[in-house]
NUTORDREN-277130 format. One record per residue (C-alpha): y, x, z negated; chain; residue number from 1; residue in one letter. Coordinates in nm, 2 decimals, always signed. Layout:
BEGIN
+--------+--------+--------+-----+-----+------+
|      v |      u |      w | mol | seq | type |
+--------+--------+--------+-----+-----+------+
|      Y |      X |      Z |   A | NUM |    a |
...
+--------+--------+--------+-----+-----+------+
//
This chain:
BEGIN
+--------+--------+--------+-----+-----+------+
|      v |      u |      w | mol | seq | type |
+--------+--------+--------+-----+-----+------+
|  -3.96 | -15.22 |  -4.65 |   A |   1 |    x |
|  -3.76 | -15.49 |  -4.41 |   A |   2 |    x |
|  -3.63 | -15.65 |  -4.72 |   A |   3 |    x |
|  -3.47 | -15.32 |  -4.85 |   A |   4 |    x |
|  -3.34 | -15.25 |  -4.51 |   A |   5 |    x |
|  -3.17 | -15.52 |  -4.50 |   A |   6 |    x |
|  -3.01 | -15.51 |  -4.83 |   A |   7 |    x |
|  -2.88 | -15.17 |  -4.75 |   A |   8 |    x |
|  -2.72 | -15.26 |  -4.44 |   A |   9 |    x |
|  -2.56 | -15.58 |  -4.60 |   A |  10 |    x |
|  -2.43 | -15.32 |  -4.89 |   A |  11 |    x |
|  -2.33 | -15.09 |  -4.63 |   A |  12 |    x |
|  -2.14 | -15.36 |  -4.44 |   A |  13 |    x |
|  -1.99 | -15.50 |  -4.79 |   A |  14 |    x |
|  -1.87 | -15.12 |  -4.87 |   A |  15 |    x |
|  -1.72 | -15.08 |  -4.51 |   A |  16 |    x |
|  -1.51 | -15.43 |  -4.53 |   A |  17 |    x |
|  -1.42 | -15.33 |  -4.87 |   A |  18 |    x |
|  -1.28 | -14.99 |  -4.72 |   A |  19 |    x |
|  -1.09 | -15.17 |  -4.46 |   A |  20 |    x |
|  -0.93 | -15.42 |  -4.70 |   A |  21 |    x |
|  -0.83 | -15.12 |  -4.87 |   A |  22 |    x |
|  -0.70 | -14.94 |  -4.60 |   A |  23 |    x |
|  -0.50 | -15.23 |  -4.48 |   A |  24 |    x |
|  -0.34 | -15.28 |  -4.84 |   A |  25 |    x |
|  -0.25 | -14.93 |  -4.85 |   A |  26 |    x |
|  -0.09 | -14.93 |  -4.49 |   A |  27 |    x |
|  +0.11 | -15.21 |  -4.60 |   A |  28 |    x |
|  +0.23 | -15.06 |  -4.89 |   A |  29 |    x |
|  +0.32 | -14.77 |  -4.69 |   A |  30 |    x |
|  +0.51 | -14.99 |  -4.42 |   A |  31 |    x |
|  +0.39 | -14.82 |  -4.14 |   A |  32 |    x |
|  +0.09 | -14.85 |  -3.89 |   A |  33 |    x |
|  -0.17 | -14.57 |  -3.91 |   A |  34 |    x |
|  -0.22 | -14.41 |  -3.58 |   A |  35 |    x |
|  -0.63 | -14.47 |  -3.62 |   A |  36 |    x |
|  -0.56 | -14.87 |  -3.68 |   A |  37 |    x |
|  -0.30 | -14.89 |  -3.39 |   A |  38 |    x |
|  -0.59 | -14.72 |  -3.21 |   A |  39 |    x |
|  -0.82 | -15.00 |  -3.30 |   A |  40 |    x |
|  -0.62 | -15.27 |  -3.21 |   A |  41 |    x |
|  -0.51 | -15.17 |  -2.87 |   A |  42 |    x |
|  -0.87 | -15.11 |  -2.79 |   A |  43 |    x |
|  -0.93 | -15.48 |  -2.91 |   A |  44 |    x |
|  -0.67 | -15.61 |  -2.69 |   A |  45 |    x |
|  -0.77 | -15.43 |  -2.41 |   A |  46 |    x |
|  -1.14 | -15.55 |  -2.45 |   A |  47 |    x |
|  -1.00 | -15.90 |  -2.48 |   A |  48 |    x |
|  -0.82 | -15.81 |  -2.15 |   A |  49 |    x |
|  -1.12 | -15.71 |  -1.99 |   A |  50 |    x |
|  -1.30 | -16.01 |  -2.08 |   A |  51 |    x |
|  -1.02 | -16.25 |  -1.93 |   A |  52 |    x |
|  -1.03 | -16.04 |  -1.59 |   A |  53 |    x |
|  -1.42 | -16.05 |  -1.54 |   A |  54 |    x |
|  -1.40 | -16.19 |  -1.22 |   A |  55 |    x |
|  -1.16 | -15.91 |  -1.09 |   A |  56 |    x |
|  -1.39 | -15.67 |  -1.24 |   A |  57 |    x |
|  -1.70 | -15.86 |  -1.03 |   A |  58 |    x |
|  -1.48 | -15.86 |  -0.71 |   A |  59 |    x |
|  -1.41 | -15.50 |  -0.75 |   A |  60 |    x |
|  -1.76 | -15.40 |  -0.78 |   A |  61 |    x |
|  -1.91 | -15.61 |  -0.53 |   A |  62 |    x |
|  -1.62 | -15.45 |  -0.28 |   A |  63 |    x |
|  -1.71 | -15.08 |  -0.39 |   A |  64 |    x |
|  -2.08 | -15.17 |  -0.33 |   A |  65 |    x |
|  -2.00 | -15.31 |  +0.00 |   A |  66 |    x |
|  -1.82 | -15.02 |  +0.12 |   A |  67 |    x |
|  -1.97 | -14.73 |  -0.05 |   A |  68 |    x |
|  -1.73 | -14.39 |  +0.00 |   A |  69 |    x |
|  -1.46 | -14.58 |  +0.16 |   A |  70 |    x |
|  -1.41 | -14.83 |  -0.14 |   A |  71 |    x |
|  -1.11 | -14.66 |  -0.24 |   A |  72 |    x |
|  -0.92 | -14.76 |  +0.07 |   A |  73 |    x |
|  -1.08 | -15.08 |  +0.17 |   A |  74 |    x |
|  -1.07 | -15.24 |  -0.20 |   A |  75 |    x |
|  -0.71 | -15.21 |  -0.25 |   A |  76 |    x |
|  -0.65 | -15.55 |  -0.27 |   A |  77 |    x |
|  -0.92 | -15.58 |  -0.54 |   A |  78 |    x |
|  -0.78 | -15.31 |  -0.75 |   A |  79 |    x |
|  -0.45 | -15.43 |  -0.73 |   A |  80 |    x |
|  -0.54 | -15.76 |  -0.85 |   A |  81 |    x |
|  -0.75 | -15.63 |  -1.14 |   A |  82 |    x |
|  -0.47 | -15.38 |  -1.24 |   A |  83 |    x |
|  -0.24 | -15.72 |  -1.22 |   A |  84 |    x |
|  -0.47 | -15.91 |  -1.43 |   A |  85 |    x |
|  -0.53 | -15.65 |  -1.69 |   A |  86 |    x |
|  -0.13 | -15.61 |  -1.71 |   A |  87 |    x |
|  -0.08 | -15.99 |  -1.77 |   A |  88 |    x |
|  -0.33 | -15.93 |  -2.08 |   A |  89 |    x |
|  -0.23 | -15.61 |  -2.20 |   A |  90 |    x |
|  +0.08 | -15.39 |  -2.20 |   A |  91 |    x |
|  +0.32 | -15.28 |  -2.45 |   A |  92 |    x |
|  +0.49 | -15.58 |  -2.48 |   A |  93 |    x |
|  +0.21 | -15.80 |  -2.56 |   A |  94 |    x |
|  +0.11 | -15.54 |  -2.80 |   A |  95 |    x |
|  +0.42 | -15.54 |  -3.00 |   A |  96 |    x |
|  +0.40 | -15.94 |  -3.00 |   A |  97 |    x |
|  +0.05 | -15.90 |  -3.12 |   A |  98 |    x |
|  +0.17 | -15.69 |  -3.42 |   A |  99 |    x |
|  +0.47 | -15.92 |  -3.49 |   A | 100 |    x |
|  +0.25 | -16.25 |  -3.48 |   A | 101 |    x |
|  +0.02 | -16.09 |  -3.76 |   A | 102 |    x |
|  +0.33 | -15.94 |  -3.94 |   A | 103 |    x |
|  +0.17 | -15.58 |  -3.87 |   A | 104 |    x |
|  +0.43 | -15.30 |  -3.89 |   A | 105 |    x |
|  +0.53 | -15.18 |  -3.55 |   A | 106 |    x |
|  +0.41 | -14.79 |  -3.45 |   A | 107 |    x |
|  +0.67 | -14.57 |  -3.48 |   A | 108 |    x |
|  +0.76 | -14.39 |  -3.16 |   A | 109 |    x |
|  +0.64 | -14.02 |  -3.16 |   A | 110 |    x |
|  +0.91 | -13.78 |  -3.11 |   A | 111 |    x |
|  +0.93 | -13.62 |  -2.76 |   A | 112 |    x |
|  +0.85 | -13.23 |  -2.72 |   A | 113 |    x |
|  +1.23 | -13.20 |  -2.66 |   A | 114 |    x |
|  +1.36 | -13.37 |  -2.94 |   A | 115 |    x |
|  +1.09 | -13.13 |  -3.16 |   A | 116 |    x |
|  +1.25 | -12.81 |  -2.96 |   A | 117 |    x |
|  +1.60 | -12.94 |  -3.03 |   A | 118 |    x |
|  +1.54 | -12.99 |  -3.35 |   A | 119 |    x |
|  +1.36 | -12.65 |  -3.46 |   A | 120 |    x |
|  +1.57 | -12.42 |  -3.69 |   A | 121 |    x |
|  +1.57 | -12.12 |  -3.42 |   A | 122 |    x |
|  +1.70 | -12.31 |  -3.16 |   A | 123 |    x |
|  +2.02 | -12.42 |  -3.34 |   A | 124 |    x |
+--------+--------+--------+-----+-----+------+
//
């Protein structure tokens, strides 16, 4: 039964990879980054930033354990350092550069609420 389960897992993974390839091909034809793909790429960059800033997470965690409820006030330096580190590895500019390096389309900006209201026929 383990052999059968391994075979099924392998087929499922191959199917998943094929679906991802089809999605990527479809996206390139359309010429825009799908929202779900954008979210996946953003999360991937965020995870990479977390790995790069691991020591700052540990520092903030240790400070919070040592100070308890007062950690919001006493650990401001560690919080700021973590925030600065994360910003070095993940921000909008880095995300757009990441997309350009991989020849992926840039995300389309969503309309603001006021743009939507102004373009609504009743208000014209």
